C-alpha angles and dihedrals in degrees: 000000000000119000128199113255110286119235111278098250095047093045091048092050091048088054093046092049086066096039100046127056115237114269095019102155093190089062090042091057092054091044089055092048102043105017121238097285092046093046092049093047091050090048097050098041099053129069136218088245094064114127116264091250090056095053104148092204108035113195093025117103117250093232090057092049091047089053091051091049094048092051094042091052091053094045122105107200094180091055092048093048090048091050094053091046091051088053090055091250137114143219113240124201133181109284095037116123090239095049110116105237093208089071086070087072086077088070110188090005091059114127116267085226141321128248107213137191125182140067101265132090107254096205093053094045093048091059090072104030138126128194118229112191138157150126122344092211093049129165124247086256091057095046092048092047094048092049092047093050091048092049091049093049092047092051089054092052099259125138116234115218124192143141103260091238125141118276121019095008093055092045090052093051092046092049092054093045092049089057090050086248138143123271136171125205115204108202131202090214139042115311089234092059110065112211133223092037091219088064095054094115093043093052091047089053091050089051089056099043102023140005135291114198139172143163095230123085124244118299094021118143127222124249131186092256092050091056089055096047090045089064093068088062091053090050096047096043096058139059092236145353125233118198117206110187120342135163122230092267103045136138087225090066088052088058092048093048091048088052091051092050089051092051094252124138117268119203137176136197111221122230139180112315087223093061119092087205089066096046095087093048091050089051089056091048091053086059127045099309120114123235113237131177105178144015093267091061091048092051091047088060102040101026134083124294111284097028093121127172114242117265112268116225140143124263118294109250122208092246089056087069096055122112111257094250093052092045090052092054091045090057089055095056107102118241095236136041132007111292127197116251090239091060091047089049090053091050091047094044093233135115119274091243093051090046093049091051092052092045091057090049089051091047092054089051093050100249100114140022132210120230112181107303094344139079130214140172116276109262119231111269094026118125106270099230140342088222090068091068097065132012133034 
């Protein structure tokens, strides 16, 4: 399919997305100074043999510039733009209405552009989004927790962002999809080349119900360094990053630390202290990260003022509902054997008459029993109270 010539800035950025590695701050500096069209023109119309005084990119190594030039010369922006259009996608650049403004916080490491597939508006979705990331080789506990958090966030109207990898990422995406929620997959390759291959169907489903985005043009392959630089986009795009299981050396920790540098919230879900997969998370929690255990606690941190998580407490026991005076006498009743009311009064520090009155209250409520002249705690399996058989 032939497209009309793209506007100069968009076409130049499409070319540069193939020429420049994601997160290259040297390129970002020249983009900021010259604009994409100016940067590309300067790149293509100078040679490596130019005199030192005529260096078009002073401070940037010649090998780096030569690599940019070689890739830019081989790039075909019109073909890449046609490919993404044929896929029903689009190429976003800074200044577009759909461009998420929070990515500008990355400054010179900001993406040259974003290749996007999916029906939703990325900028709008990113306004209420949370990153859920973690170990690829996760435990069943980690996978269950990630899916549960994603489902809870989706049901509260939050967008779940992750990297579509095996393990925690995949569980997070599936949790959001299962709740008919919104999810965004940020890839370290072209958006037409699902990776990992085992997640082909998952990524296709995200494309239909959510968004699949990436900095690299169509038919680009992932590399270890691209996975690492991809993580800064996940961190910048969202209001906060939650790490569910991570070893000490983990790309998930890179995402969390990038989020912290950008002023985003960083959160961690604790795990067994005996698990190496929880060691990285616990390291974060010893720093400035916040411990979270469910979606309510995440929303309390990243959401609007007043979106507070419910108070956590144990179950309310019947004795918790007693009046203070009755509870005080109940505490004085010995655990074994009938005890005279006078002894209980002495233990409670109250008068015998006051104690007797409270003991009858406690008897009517099923807490104590009278045996002759003594009182004892109701034994398990004993009828709760004679009073229950008759009146109100």
